[in-house]
Biopython code that builds the backbone (N, CA, C, O; Angstrom):
import numpy as np
from Bio.PDB.StructureBuilder import StructureBuilder

atoms = [
    (1, "MET", "N", (0.065, -0.369, -7.115)),
    (1, "MET", "CA", (-0.305, 0.474, -8.233)),
    (1, "MET", "C", (-0.011, -0.289, -9.511)),
    (1, "MET", "O", (1.121, -0.707, -9.752)),
    (2, "TRP", "N", (-1.026, -0.464, -10.316)),
    (2, "TRP", "CA", (-0.871, -1.291, -11.512)),
    (2, "TRP", "C", (0.163, -0.733, -12.474)),
    (2, "TRP", "O", (0.780, -1.500, -13.212)),
    (3, "LYS", "N", (0.375, 0.593, -12.490)),
    (3, "LYS", "CA", (1.324, 1.141, -13.454)),
    (3, "LYS", "C", (2.767, 0.780, -13.122)),
    (3, "LYS", "O", (3.638, 0.872, -13.987)),
    (4, "LEU", "N", (3.037, 0.368, -11.880)),
    (4, "LEU", "CA", (4.386, -0.065, -11.525)),
    (4, "LEU", "C", (4.627, -1.523, -11.895)),
    (4, "LEU", "O", (5.740, -1.898, -12.262)),
    (5, "SER", "N", (3.597, -2.336, -11.800)),
    (5, "SER", "CA", (3.775, -3.762, -12.065)),
    (5, "SER", "C", (3.161, -4.212, -13.388)),
    (5, "SER", "O", (3.522, -5.259, -13.925)),
    (6, "ARG", "N", (2.240, -3.420, -13.902)),
    (6, "ARG", "CA", (1.475, -3.760, -15.113)),
    (6, "ARG", "C", (0.584, -4.975, -14.891)),
    (6, "ARG", "O", (0.163, -5.622, -15.850)),
    (7, "LEU", "N", (0.294, -5.286, -13.631)),
    (7, "LEU", "CA", (-0.588, -6.398, -13.299)),
    (7, "LEU", "C", (-1.922, -5.828, -12.824)),
    (7, "LEU", "O", (-2.145, -5.678, -11.622)),
    (8, "ASN", "N", (-2.792, -5.516, -13.750)),
    (8, "ASN", "CA", (-4.090, -4.968, -13.394)),
    (8, "ASN", "C", (-5.089, -6.100, -13.171)),
    (8, "ASN", "O", (-5.288, -6.938, -14.051)),
    (9, "ALA", "N", (-5.714, -6.127, -12.003)),
    (9, "ALA", "CA", (-6.710, -7.145, -11.638)),
    (9, "ALA", "C", (-6.119, -8.556, -11.618)),
    (9, "ALA", "O", (-6.832, -9.532, -11.849)),
    (10, "GLU", "N", (-4.844, -8.660, -11.349)),
    (10, "GLU", "CA", (-4.190, -9.960, -11.184)),
    (10, "GLU", "C", (-4.505, -10.468, -9.773)),
    (10, "GLU", "O", (-4.133, -9.812, -8.800)),
    (11, "PRO", "N", (-5.177, -11.610, -9.633)),
    (11, "PRO", "CA", (-5.567, -12.099, -8.303)),
    (11, "PRO", "C", (-4.415, -12.169, -7.299)),
    (11, "PRO", "O", (-4.621, -11.933, -6.108)),
    (12, "LYS", "N", (-3.217, -12.486, -7.761)),
    (12, "LYS", "CA", (-2.071, -12.570, -6.856)),
    (12, "LYS", "C", (-1.629, -11.188, -6.373)),
    (12, "LYS", "O", (-0.845, -11.075, -5.431)),
    (13, "ASN", "N", (-2.133, -10.149, -7.019)),
    (13, "ASN", "CA", (-1.704, -8.788, -6.725)),
    (13, "ASN", "C", (-2.817, -7.975, -6.052)),
    (13, "ASN", "O", (-2.708, -6.752, -5.963)),
    (14, "LEU", "N", (-3.882, -8.627, -5.577)),
    (14, "LEU", "CA", (-5.021, -7.918, -5.003)),
    (14, "LEU", "C", (-5.147, -8.182, -3.505)),
    (14, "LEU", "O", (-4.844, -9.273, -3.022)),
    (15, "ALA", "N", (-5.595, -7.173, -2.792)),
    (15, "ALA", "CA", (-5.871, -7.298, -1.362)),
    (15, "ALA", "C", (-6.987, -6.323, -1.008)),
    (15, "ALA", "O", (-7.125, -5.267, -1.626)),
    (16, "THR", "N", (-7.770, -6.685, -0.018)),
    (16, "THR", "CA", (-8.830, -5.802, 0.446)),
    (16, "THR", "C", (-8.231, -4.714, 1.317)),
    (16, "THR", "O", (-7.571, -4.994, 2.317)),
    (17, "MET", "N", (-8.470, -3.461, 0.923)),
    (17, "MET", "CA", (-7.983, -2.344, 1.716)),
    (17, "MET", "C", (-8.943, -1.170, 1.605)),
    (17, "MET", "O", (-9.757, -1.091, 0.685)),
    (18, "THR", "N", (-8.826, -0.274, 2.553)),
    (18, "THR", "CA", (-9.705, 0.879, 2.560)),
    (18, "THR", "C", (-9.267, 1.898, 1.514)),
    (18, "THR", "O", (-8.135, 1.873, 1.032)),
    (19, "GLU", "N", (-10.176, 2.779, 1.182)),
    (19, "GLU", "CA", (-9.854, 3.844, 0.230)),
    (19, "GLU", "C", (-8.749, 4.737, 0.790)),
    (19, "GLU", "O", (-7.846, 5.146, 0.061)),
    (20, "TRP", "N", (-8.823, 5.039, 2.085)),
    (20, "TRP", "CA", (-7.813, 5.892, 2.709)),
    (20, "TRP", "C", (-6.430, 5.254, 2.611)),
    (20, "TRP", "O", (-5.459, 5.919, 2.248)),
    (21, "CYS", "N", (-6.344, 3.974, 2.933)),
    (21, "CYS", "CA", (-5.076, 3.256, 2.869)),
    (21, "CYS", "C", (-4.507, 3.268, 1.451)),
    (21, "CYS", "O", (-3.322, 3.541, 1.254)),
    (22, "ASN", "N", (-5.342, 2.977, 0.482)),
    (22, "ASN", "CA", (-4.896, 2.845, -0.895)),
    (22, "ASN", "C", (-4.741, 4.194, -1.597)),
    (22, "ASN", "O", (-3.656, 4.528, -2.074)),
    (23, "GLN", "N", (-5.820, 4.964, -1.659)),
    (23, "GLN", "CA", (-5.835, 6.182, -2.476)),
    (23, "GLN", "C", (-5.170, 7.390, -1.827)),
    (23, "GLN", "O", (-4.668, 8.270, -2.526)),
    (24, "ILE", "N", (-5.161, 7.440, -0.516)),
    (24, "ILE", "CA", (-4.577, 8.599, 0.157)),
    (24, "ILE", "C", (-3.120, 8.347, 0.550)),
    (24, "ILE", "O", (-2.252, 9.168, 0.253)),
    (25, "VAL", "N", (-2.847, 7.235, 1.206)),
    (25, "VAL", "CA", (-1.500, 7.010, 1.735)),
    (25, "VAL", "C", (-0.586, 6.316, 0.730)),
    (25, "VAL", "O", (0.458, 6.860, 0.370)),
    (26, "MET", "N", (-0.963, 5.122, 0.271)),
    (26, "MET", "CA", (-0.087, 4.363, -0.638)),
    (26, "MET", "C", (0.213, 5.122, -1.929)),
    (26, "MET", "O", (1.331, 5.072, -2.442)),
    (27, "THR", "N", (-0.767, 5.805, -2.432)),
    (27, "THR", "CA", (-0.599, 6.514, -3.701)),
    (27, "THR", "C", (0.530, 7.540, -3.630)),
    (27, "THR", "O", (1.252, 7.728, -4.609)),
    (28, "LYS", "N", (0.692, 8.206, -2.483)),
    (28, "LYS", "CA", (1.771, 9.190, -2.349)),
    (28, "LYS", "C", (3.136, 8.539, -2.531)),
    (28, "LYS", "O", (4.004, 9.098, -3.202)),
    (29, "PHE", "N", (3.332, 7.365, -1.942)),
    (29, "PHE", "CA", (4.595, 6.653, -2.111)),
    (29, "PHE", "C", (4.765, 6.163, -3.548)),
    (29, "PHE", "O", (5.862, 6.218, -4.103)),
    (30, "GLU", "N", (3.679, 5.687, -4.143)),
    (30, "GLU", "CA", (3.756, 5.154, -5.503)),
    (30, "GLU", "C", (4.058, 6.252, -6.525)),
    (30, "GLU", "O", (4.793, 6.018, -7.485)),
    (31, "TYR", "N", (3.500, 7.440, -6.327)),
    (31, "TYR", "CA", (3.828, 8.547, -7.233)),
    (31, "TYR", "C", (5.282, 8.979, -7.066)),
    (31, "TYR", "O", (5.925, 9.397, -8.029)),
    (32, "TYR", "N", (5.790, 8.877, -5.856)),
    (32, "TYR", "CA", (7.204, 9.148, -5.620)),
    (32, "TYR", "C", (8.065, 8.197, -6.465)),
    (32, "TYR", "O", (9.057, 8.613, -7.063)),
    (33, "LEU", "N", (7.673, 6.925, -6.504)),
    (33, "LEU", "CA", (8.408, 5.939, -7.300)),
    (33, "LEU", "C", (8.299, 6.223, -8.792)),
    (33, "LEU", "O", (9.295, 6.156, -9.513)),
    (34, "THR", "N", (7.099, 6.537, -9.257)),
    (34, "THR", "CA", (6.937, 6.811, -10.692)),
    (34, "THR", "C", (7.683, 8.080, -11.093)),
    (34, "THR", "O", (8.220, 8.150, -12.199)),
    (35, "ASP", "N", (7.729, 9.078, -10.221)),
    (35, "ASP", "CA", (8.501, 10.294, -10.524)),
    (35, "ASP", "C", (9.987, 9.974, -10.647)),
    (35, "ASP", "O", (10.667, 10.491, -11.534)),
    (36, "TYR", "N", (10.489, 9.123, -9.757)),
    (36, "TYR", "CA", (11.893, 8.715, -9.824)),
    (36, "TYR", "C", (12.178, 7.999, -11.149)),
    (36, "TYR", "O", (13.187, 8.264, -11.802)),
    (37, "LEU", "N", (11.284, 7.095, -11.533)),
    (37, "LEU", "CA", (11.497, 6.344, -12.773)),
    (37, "LEU", "C", (11.360, 7.218, -14.019)),
    (37, "LEU", "O", (11.998, 6.945, -15.036)),
    (38, "LYS", "N", (10.548, 8.251, -13.953)),
    (38, "LYS", "CA", (10.473, 9.198, -15.079)),
    (38, "LYS", "C", (11.775, 9.971, -15.221)),
    (38, "LYS", "O", (12.244, 10.228, -16.330)),
    (39, "GLU", "N", (12.353, 10.341, -14.073)),
    (39, "GLU", "CA", (13.607, 11.096, -14.099)),
    (39, "GLU", "C", (14.791, 10.219, -14.502)),
    (39, "GLU", "O", (15.728, 10.686, -15.149)),
    (40, "TYR", "N", (14.739, 8.940, -14.113)),
    (40, "TYR", "CA", (15.817, 7.994, -14.406)),
    (40, "TYR", "C", (15.223, 6.751, -15.073)),
    (40, "TYR", "O", (15.114, 5.706, -14.430)),
    (41, "PRO", "N", (14.846, 6.843, -16.327)),
    (41, "PRO", "CA", (14.132, 5.737, -16.988)),
    (41, "PRO", "C", (14.942, 4.452, -17.164)),
    (41, "PRO", "O", (14.358, 3.395, -17.401)),
    (42, "ASP", "N", (16.253, 4.515, -17.055)),
    (42, "ASP", "CA", (17.076, 3.313, -17.207)),
    (42, "ASP", "C", (17.385, 2.628, -15.875)),
    (42, "ASP", "O", (18.130, 1.649, -15.833)),
    (43, "ARG", "N", (16.814, 3.143, -14.801)),
    (43, "ARG", "CA", (17.072, 2.561, -13.483)),
    (43, "ARG", "C", (15.927, 1.636, -13.074)),
    (43, "ARG", "O", (14.865, 1.611, -13.697)),
    (44, "HIS", "N", (16.178, 0.885, -12.014)),
    (44, "HIS", "CA", (15.209, -0.102, -11.528)),
    (44, "HIS", "C", (14.968, 0.083, -10.035)),
    (44, "HIS", "O", (15.834, 0.558, -9.299)),
    (45, "ILE", "N", (13.770, -0.305, -9.608)),
    (45, "ILE", "CA", (13.408, -0.239, -8.199)),
    (45, "ILE", "C", (12.915, -1.613, -7.766)),
    (45, "ILE", "O", (12.064, -2.213, -8.422)),
    (46, "LEU", "N", (13.452, -2.102, -6.665)),
    (46, "LEU", "CA", (12.882, -3.287, -6.029)),
    (46, "LEU", "C", (11.713, -2.777, -5.186)),
    (46, "LEU", "O", (11.878, -1.870, -4.370)),
    (47, "TYR", "N", (10.547, -3.358, -5.386)),
    (47, "TYR", "CA", (9.327, -2.830, -4.775)),
    (47, "TYR", "C", (8.482, -3.990, -4.288)),
    (47, "TYR", "O", (8.233, -4.949, -5.020)),
    (48, "ARG", "N", (8.042, -3.889, -3.028)),
    (48, "ARG", "CA", (7.250, -4.986, -2.477)),
    (48, "ARG", "C", (6.248, -4.429, -1.477)),
    (48, "ARG", "O", (6.556, -3.551, -0.671)),
    (49, "ILE", "N", (5.033, -4.974, -1.560)),
    (49, "ILE", "CA", (4.007, -4.670, -0.570)),
    (49, "ILE", "C", (3.546, -6.002, 0.007)),
    (49, "ILE", "O", (3.135, -6.904, -0.723)),
    (50, "THR", "N", (3.622, -6.108, 1.335)),
    (50, "THR", "CA", (3.262, -7.342, 2.021)),
    (50, "THR", "C", (2.084, -7.082, 2.948)),
    (50, "THR", "O", (2.189, -6.258, 3.857)),
    (51, "PRO", "N", (0.949, -7.778, 2.735)),
    (51, "PRO", "CA", (-0.157, -7.622, 3.679)),
    (51, "PRO", "C", (0.206, -8.268, 5.014)),
    (51, "PRO", "O", (0.843, -9.320, 5.052)),
    (52, "VAL", "N", (-0.204, -7.630, 6.101)),
    (52, "VAL", "CA", (0.091, -8.131, 7.441)),
    (52, "VAL", "C", (-1.230, -8.481, 8.128)),
    (52, "VAL", "O", (-2.060, -7.612, 8.391)),
    (53, "PHE", "N", (-1.401, -9.757, 8.407)),
    (53, "PHE", "CA", (-2.612, -10.261, 9.051)),
    (53, "PHE", "C", (-2.317, -10.579, 10.505)),
    (53, "PHE", "O", (-1.192, -10.942, 10.851)),
    (54, "GLU", "N", (-3.326, -10.444, 11.356)),
    (54, "GLU", "CA", (-3.228, -10.877, 12.745)),
    (54, "GLU", "C", (-4.085, -12.122, 12.900)),
    (54, "GLU", "O", (-5.264, -12.118, 12.547)),
    (55, "GLY", "N", (-3.493, -13.186, 13.427)),
    (55, "GLY", "CA", (-4.237, -14.429, 13.645)),
    (55, "GLY", "C", (-4.883, -14.943, 12.377)),
    (55, "GLY", "O", (-4.242, -15.027, 11.329)),
    (56, "ASN", "N", (-6.166, -15.289, 12.477)),
    (56, "ASN", "CA", (-6.923, -15.811, 11.333)),
    (56, "ASN", "C", (-7.809, -14.756, 10.680)),
    (56, "ASN", "O", (-8.771, -15.093, 9.990)),
    (57, "ASN", "N", (-7.492, -13.493, 10.892)),
    (57, "ASN", "CA", (-8.315, -12.424, 10.315)),
    (57, "ASN", "C", (-8.401, -12.547, 8.796)),
    (57, "ASN", "O", (-7.446, -12.960, 8.138)),
    (58, "LEU", "N", (-9.554, -12.184, 8.257)),
    (58, "LEU", "CA", (-9.771, -12.226, 6.813)),
    (58, "LEU", "C", (-9.249, -10.979, 6.110)),
    (58, "LEU", "O", (-8.976, -11.011, 4.910)),
    (59, "VAL", "N", (-9.110, -9.889, 6.847)),
    (59, "VAL", "CA", (-8.662, -8.619, 6.278)),
    (59, "VAL", "C", (-7.339, -8.233, 6.936)),
    (59, "VAL", "O", (-7.179, -8.356, 8.151)),
    (60, "ALA", "N", (-6.404, -7.770, 6.129)),
    (60, "ALA", "CA", (-5.092, -7.370, 6.649)),
    (60, "ALA", "C", (-5.230, -6.143, 7.543)),
    (60, "ALA", "O", (-5.997, -5.225, 7.253)),
    (61, "LYS", "N", (-4.475, -6.147, 8.629)),
    (61, "LYS", "CA", (-4.439, -5.001, 9.543)),
    (61, "LYS", "C", (-3.694, -3.835, 8.901)),
    (61, "LYS", "O", (-3.932, -2.672, 9.230)),
    (62, "GLY", "N", (-2.792, -4.163, 7.984)),
    (62, "GLY", "CA", (-2.019, -3.130, 7.301)),
    (62, "GLY", "C", (-1.100, -3.747, 6.276)),
    (62, "GLY", "O", (-1.162, -4.945, 6.001)),
    (63, "PHE", "N", (-0.238, -2.907, 5.711)),
    (63, "PHE", "CA", (0.637, -3.340, 4.624)),
    (63, "PHE", "C", (2.043, -2.794, 4.845)),
    (63, "PHE", "O", (2.227, -1.608, 5.118)),
    (64, "LEU", "N", (3.027, -3.677, 4.721)),
    (64, "LEU", "CA", (4.420, -3.264, 4.772)),
    (64, "LEU", "C", (4.826, -2.915, 3.347)),
    (64, "LEU", "O", (4.754, -3.750, 2.446)),
    (65, "MET", "N", (5.248, -1.684, 3.159)),
    (65, "MET", "CA", (5.587, -1.185, 1.828)),
    (65, "MET", "C", (7.084, -0.889, 1.796)),
    (65, "MET", "O", (7.590, -0.110, 2.604)),
    (66, "GLU", "N", (7.795, -1.527, 0.842)),
    (66, "GLU", "CA", (9.244, -1.390, 0.763)),
    (66, "GLU", "C", (9.669, -1.043, -0.658)),
    (66, "GLU", "O", (9.102, -1.550, -1.626)),
    (67, "ALA", "N", (10.671, -0.173, -0.774)),
    (67, "ALA", "CA", (11.220, 0.163, -2.090)),
    (67, "ALA", "C", (12.700, 0.506, -1.951)),
    (67, "ALA", "O", (13.143, 1.042, -0.935)),
    (68, "TYR", "N", (13.453, 0.179, -3.013)),
    (68, "TYR", "CA", (14.896, 0.381, -3.005)),
    (68, "TYR", "C", (15.371, 0.550, -4.441)),
    (68, "TYR", "O", (15.153, -0.325, -5.279)),
    (69, "SER", "N", (16.020, 1.673, -4.724)),
    (69, "SER", "CA", (16.550, 1.897, -6.071)),
    (69, "SER", "C", (17.873, 1.149, -6.221)),
    (69, "SER", "O", (18.785, 1.302, -5.409)),
    (70, "VAL", "N", (17.957, 0.338, -7.273)),
    (70, "VAL", "CA", (19.053, -0.618, -7.435)),
    (70, "VAL", "C", (20.361, 0.037, -7.850)),
    (70, "VAL", "O", (21.371, -0.105, -7.160)),
    (71, "GLU", "N", (20.356, 0.748, -8.960)),
    (71, "GLU", "CA", (21.611, 1.247, -9.533)),
    (71, "GLU", "C", (22.345, 2.246, -8.644)),
    (71, "GLU", "O", (23.569, 2.354, -8.720)),
    (72, "ASP", "N", (21.618, 2.975, -7.804)),
    (72, "ASP", "CA", (22.280, 3.947, -6.930)),
    (72, "ASP", "C", (22.282, 3.488, -5.461)),
    (72, "ASP", "O", (22.423, 4.296, -4.542)),
    (73, "SER", "N", (22.122, 2.184, -5.270)),
    (73, "SER", "CA", (22.182, 1.565, -3.938)),
    (73, "SER", "C", (21.273, 2.243, -2.906)),
    (73, "SER", "O", (21.661, 2.453, -1.757)),
    (74, "GLY", "N", (20.064, 2.576, -3.341)),
    (74, "GLY", "CA", (19.080, 3.152, -2.435)),
    (74, "GLY", "C", (19.205, 4.649, -2.216)),
    (74, "GLY", "O", (18.445, 5.220, -1.434)),
    (75, "TYR", "N", (20.140, 5.291, -2.883)),
    (75, "TYR", "CA", (20.305, 6.730, -2.697)),
    (75, "TYR", "C", (19.073, 7.495, -3.175)),
    (75, "TYR", "O", (18.638, 8.442, -2.520)),
    (76, "GLY", "N", (18.521, 7.097, -4.292)),
    (76, "GLY", "CA", (17.352, 7.785, -4.851)),
    (76, "GLY", "C", (16.057, 7.386, -4.186)),
    (76, "GLY", "O", (15.186, 8.226, -3.958)),
    (77, "VAL", "N", (15.921, 6.104, -3.871)),
    (77, "VAL", "CA", (14.703, 5.596, -3.244)),
    (77, "VAL", "C", (15.077, 4.516, -2.239)),
    (77, "VAL", "O", (15.722, 3.526, -2.586)),
    (78, "GLU", "N", (14.677, 4.712, -1.022)),
    (78, "GLU", "CA", (14.795, 3.662, -0.012)),
    (78, "GLU", "C", (13.812, 3.978, 1.103)),
    (78, "GLU", "O", (13.943, 4.979, 1.807)),
    (79, "PHE", "N", (12.825, 3.100, 1.248)),
    (79, "PHE", "CA", (11.908, 3.255, 2.371)),
    (79, "PHE", "C", (11.297, 1.915, 2.746)),
    (79, "PHE", "O", (11.212, 0.991, 1.937)),
    (80, "CYS", "N", (10.884, 1.845, 3.977)),
    (80, "CYS", "CA", (10.160, 0.695, 4.519)),
    (80, "CYS", "C", (9.150, 1.286, 5.497)),
    (80, "CYS", "O", (9.524, 1.751, 6.574)),
    (81, "VAL", "N", (7.877, 1.270, 5.126)),
    (81, "VAL", "CA", (6.834, 1.886, 5.951)),
    (81, "VAL", "C", (5.697, 0.891, 6.171)),
    (81, "VAL", "O", (5.443, 0.015, 5.344)),
    (82, "PHE", "N", (5.026, 1.049, 7.301)),
    (82, "PHE", "CA", (3.826, 0.265, 7.571)),
    (82, "PHE", "C", (2.637, 1.185, 7.432)),
    (82, "PHE", "O", (2.588, 2.254, 8.040)),
    (83, "ILE", "N", (1.667, 0.760, 6.620)),
    (83, "ILE", "CA", (0.470, 1.552, 6.384)),
    (83, "ILE", "C", (-0.719, 0.799, 6.950)),
    (83, "ILE", "O", (-1.026, -0.315, 6.526)),
    (84, "TYR", "N", (-1.382, 1.419, 7.913)),
    (84, "TYR", "CA", (-2.543, 0.782, 8.539)),
    (84, "TYR", "C", (-3.714, 0.753, 7.575)),
    (84, "TYR", "O", (-3.971, 1.722, 6.860)),
    (85, "ASN", "N", (-4.417, -0.359, 7.561)),
    (85, "ASN", "CA", (-5.585, -0.547, 6.710)),
    (85, "ASN", "C", (-6.823, -0.101, 7.493)),
    (85, "ASN", "O", (-7.617, -0.916, 7.963)),
    (86, "ASN", "N", (-6.956, 1.211, 7.613)),
    (86, "ASN", "CA", (-8.106, 1.755, 8.313)),
    (86, "ASN", "C", (-8.691, 2.909, 7.517)),
    (86, "ASN", "O", (-8.173, 3.267, 6.459)),
    (87, "GLU", "N", (-9.745, 3.476, 8.014)),
    (87, "GLU", "CA", (-10.447, 4.564, 7.320)),
    (87, "GLU", "C", (-11.028, 5.478, 8.387)),
    (87, "GLU", "O", (-11.780, 5.015, 9.245)),
    (88, "PRO", "N", (-10.701, 6.763, 8.355)),
    (88, "PRO", "CA", (-11.285, 7.674, 9.334)),
    (88, "PRO", "C", (-12.822, 7.615, 9.295)),
    (88, "PRO", "O", (-13.432, 7.671, 8.227)),
    (89, "GLY", "N", (-13.430, 7.500, 10.482)),
    (89, "GLY", "CA", (-14.880, 7.476, 10.587)),
    (89, "GLY", "C", (-15.518, 6.113, 10.398)),
    (89, "GLY", "O", (-16.744, 6.001, 10.397)),
    (90, "ILE", "N", (-14.706, 5.069, 10.237)),
    (90, "ILE", "CA", (-15.243, 3.722, 10.011)),
    (90, "ILE", "C", (-14.534, 2.741, 10.939)),
    (90, "ILE", "O", (-13.318, 2.812, 11.116)),
    (91, "THR", "N", (-15.298, 1.828, 11.529)),
    (91, "THR", "CA", (-14.684, 0.745, 12.292)),
    (91, "THR", "C", (-14.720, -0.514, 11.436)),
    (91, "THR", "O", (-15.681, -0.758, 10.706)),
    (92, "ILE", "N", (-13.684, -1.288, 11.535)),
    (92, "ILE", "CA", (-13.560, -2.509, 10.731)),
    (92, "ILE", "C", (-13.374, -3.696, 11.663)),
    (92, "ILE", "O", (-12.551, -3.656, 12.577)),
    (93, "ASP", "N", (-14.138, -4.745, 11.427)),
    (93, "ASP", "CA", (-13.914, -6.016, 12.109)),
    (93, "ASP", "C", (-13.015, -6.821, 11.178)),
    (93, "ASP", "O", (-13.493, -7.421, 10.215)),
    (94, "TYR", "N", (-11.732, -6.834, 11.459)),
    (94, "TYR", "CA", (-10.751, -7.472, 10.575)),
    (94, "TYR", "C", (-10.939, -8.988, 10.505)),
    (94, "TYR", "O", (-10.495, -9.624, 9.549)),
    (95, "SER", "N", (-11.589, -9.562, 11.504)),
    (95, "SER", "CA", (-11.791, -11.012, 11.491)),
    (95, "SER", "C", (-12.870, -11.429, 10.498)),
    (95, "SER", "O", (-12.833, -12.542, 9.974)),
    (96, "THR", "N", (-13.831, -10.541, 10.236)),
    (96, "THR", "CA", (-14.926, -10.874, 9.317)),
    (96, "THR", "C", (-14.933, -10.016, 8.054)),
    (96, "THR", "O", (-15.487, -10.419, 7.031)),
    (97, "GLY", "N", (-14.326, -8.853, 8.121)),
    (97, "GLY", "CA", (-14.353, -7.923, 6.997)),
    (97, "GLY", "C", (-15.518, -6.955, 7.044)),
    (97, "GLY", "O", (-15.630, -6.086, 6.180)),
    (98, "LYS", "N", (-16.390, -7.087, 8.039)),
    (98, "LYS", "CA", (-17.532, -6.172, 8.142)),
    (98, "LYS", "C", (-17.070, -4.829, 8.682)),
    (98, "LYS", "O", (-16.129, -4.744, 9.471)),
    (99, "SER", "N", (-17.754, -3.784, 8.238)),
    (99, "SER", "CA", (-17.408, -2.442, 8.682)),
    (99, "SER", "C", (-18.678, -1.619, 8.863)),
    (99, "SER", "O", (-19.736, -1.960, 8.335)),
    (100, "HIS", "N", (-18.553, -0.529, 9.618)),
    (100, "HIS", "CA", (-19.675, 0.399, 9.753)),
    (100, "HIS", "C", (-19.152, 1.776, 10.139)),
    (100, "HIS", "O", (-18.065, 1.927, 10.697)),
    (101, "TYR", "N", (-19.973, 2.774, 9.815)),
    (101, "TYR", "CA", (-19.619, 4.158, 10.139)),
    (101, "TYR", "C", (-19.675, 4.383, 11.635)),
    (101, "TYR", "O", (-20.495, 3.792, 12.337)),
    (102, "ILE", "N", (-18.796, 5.241, 12.113)),
    (102, "ILE", "CA", (-18.817, 5.649, 13.500)),
    (102, "ILE", "C", (-19.712, 6.875, 13.582)),
    (102, "ILE", "O", (-19.512, 7.845, 12.852)),
    (103, "GLU", "N", (-20.687, 6.832, 14.460)),
    (103, "GLU", "CA", (-21.566, 7.982, 14.623)),
    (103, "GLU", "C", (-20.830, 9.063, 15.384)),
    (103, "GLU", "O", (-20.322, 8.833, 16.481)),
    (104, "MET", "N", (-20.778, 10.235, 14.796)),
    (104, "MET", "CA", (-20.070, 11.356, 15.398)),
    (104, "MET", "C", (-21.059, 12.198, 16.199)),
    (104, "MET", "O", (-22.179, 12.445, 15.751)),
    (105, "GLY", "N", (-20.642, 12.634, 17.378)),
    (105, "GLY", "CA", (-21.476, 13.497, 18.210)),
    (105, "GLY", "C", (-21.512, 14.912, 17.670)),
    (105, "GLY", "O", (-20.638, 15.318, 16.903)),
    (106, "ASN", "N", (-22.524, 15.658, 18.071)),
    (106, "ASN", "CA", (-22.647, 17.056, 17.598)),
    (106, "ASN", "C", (-21.821, 17.967, 18.441)),
    (106, "ASN", "O", (-21.795, 19.174, 18.201)),
]
sb = StructureBuilder()
sb.init_structure("model")
sb.init_model(0)
sb.init_chain("A")
sb.init_seg("    ")
for serial, (resi, resn, name, xyz) in enumerate(atoms, 1):
    if name == "N":
        sb.init_residue(resn, " ", resi, " ")
    sb.init_atom(name, np.array(xyz, "f"), 0.0, 1.0, " ", f" {name:<3s}", serial, name[0])
structure = sb.get_structure()
């Protein structure tokens, strides 16, 4: 989330991910962090997102998301979660980045 790092469109801070992964799942954790920082504006959070690739795939299978509030030794914020880079109703070929809709039966 650019509002946490202030790095908008920074190539080192970009990764290909699905809308579900980014806007639905990651955003919930990121708003949790911003709410904490609004409540405690003088505190700091160590925050890291690491893309996880399998083999030589071009697209990450998912992202390891970690956060830890410094001044209170993780009491306010501490999590380490893996978020799969997928999208309901879509299949992704992680080796090429190609995707297509899954046809649903009636």
